[in-house]
ZADO-1210 file (C-alpha; in nm, 4 decimals, padded with zeros to 6 digits):
<atoms>
<atom x="03.0107" y="-01.0288" z="-00.6040" code="LEU" pos="1"/>
<atom x="03.2046" y="-00.9259" z="-00.2959" code="ALA" pos="2"/>
<atom x="02.9690" y="-00.6329" z="-00.2301" code="ARG" pos="3"/>
<atom x="02.6471" y="-00.8353" z="-00.2500" code="ALA" pos="4"/>
<atom x="02.3951" y="-00.7501" z="00.0234" code="GLY" pos="5"/>
<atom x="02.5855" y="-00.4501" z="00.1547" code="LYS" pos="6"/>
<atom x="02.2795" y="-00.2260" z="00.1877" code="VAL" pos="7"/>
<atom x="02.0601" y="-00.4776" z="00.3691" code="LYS" pos="8"/>
<atom x="02.3286" y="-00.5503" z="00.6271" code="SER" pos="9"/>
<atom x="02.3899" y="-00.1776" z="00.6825" code="ALA" pos="10"/>
<atom x="02.0282" y="-00.0773" z="00.7517" code="THR" pos="11"/>
<atom x="01.9127" y="-00.0843" z="01.1148" code="PRO" pos="12"/>
<atom x="01.6684" y="-00.3584" z="01.2113" code="LYS" pos="13"/>
<atom x="01.3185" y="-00.2256" z="01.2741" code="VAL" pos="14"/>
<atom x="01.0541" y="-00.4520" z="01.4255" code="GLU" pos="15"/>
<atom x="00.7304" y="-00.4981" z="01.2328" code="LYS" pos="16"/>
<atom x="00.4501" y="-00.2822" z="01.3696" code="GLN" pos="17"/>
<atom x="00.1137" y="-00.4216" z="01.4713" code="GLU" pos="18"/>
<atom x="-00.1572" y="-00.2948" z="01.2419" code="LYS" pos="19"/>
<atom x="-00.5292" y="-00.3494" z="01.1904" code="GLN" pos="20"/>
<atom x="-00.6162" y="-00.6594" z="00.9935" code="LYS" pos="21"/>
<atom x="-00.7280" y="-00.5763" z="00.6401" code="SER" pos="22"/>
<atom x="-01.0781" y="-00.6873" z="00.5447" code="PRO" pos="23"/>
<atom x="-01.1134" y="-01.0076" z="00.3457" code="LYS" pos="24"/>
<atom x="-01.3569" y="-01.1287" z="00.0818" code="GLY" pos="25"/>
<atom x="-01.6650" y="-00.9182" z="00.0166" code="ARG" pos="26"/>
<atom x="-01.5585" y="-00.6437" z="00.2559" code="ALA" pos="27"/>
<atom x="-01.2293" y="-00.5964" z="00.0739" code="ARG" pos="28"/>
<atom x="-01.4032" y="-00.5737" z="-00.2637" code="LYS" pos="29"/>
<atom x="-01.6252" y="-00.3038" z="-00.1155" code="ARG" pos="30"/>
<atom x="-01.3223" y="-00.1122" z="00.0118" code="LEU" pos="31"/>
<atom x="-01.1534" y="-00.1250" z="-00.3289" code="ILE" pos="32"/>
<atom x="-01.4766" y="-00.0171" z="-00.5027" code="TYR" pos="33"/>
<atom x="-01.5108" y="00.2886" z="-00.2799" code="THR" pos="34"/>
<atom x="-01.1435" y="00.3729" z="-00.3265" code="ARG" pos="35"/>
<atom x="-01.1688" y="00.3540" z="-00.7063" code="ARG" pos="36"/>
<atom x="-01.5129" y="00.4857" z="-00.7960" code="PHE" pos="37"/>
<atom x="-01.6738" y="00.6712" z="-00.5065" code="VAL" pos="38"/>
<atom x="-01.4022" y="00.9138" z="-00.3868" code="ASN" pos="39"/>
<atom x="-01.2980" y="01.0093" z="-00.7413" code="VAL" pos="40"/>
<atom x="-01.2712" y="01.3715" z="-00.8500" code="THR" pos="41"/>
<atom x="-01.2019" y="01.4432" z="-01.2172" code="LEU" pos="42"/>
<atom x="-00.9407" y="01.7119" z="-01.2842" code="THR" pos="43"/>
<atom x="-00.8578" y="01.7865" z="-01.6471" code="GLY" pos="44"/>
<atom x="-00.9601" y="01.4421" z="-01.7667" code="GLY" pos="45"/>
<atom x="-00.7216" y="01.2758" z="-01.5217" code="LYS" pos="46"/>
<atom x="-00.8520" y="01.0642" z="-01.2351" code="ARG" pos="47"/>
<atom x="-00.7599" y="01.1915" z="-00.8905" code="LYS" pos="48"/>
<atom x="-00.8584" y="01.0656" z="-00.5453" code="VAL" pos="49"/>
</atoms>
């Protein structure tokens, strides 16, 4: 147990970046729908975006 947390303490601290807020509610459902079903191209029976 002496080596517990060795990696986390060794990694340099990076500040969280500001990013666009993700849509909530209906808008998010719409985003997920388009990601799953609209931009889909079938290649050899496998689903690919």
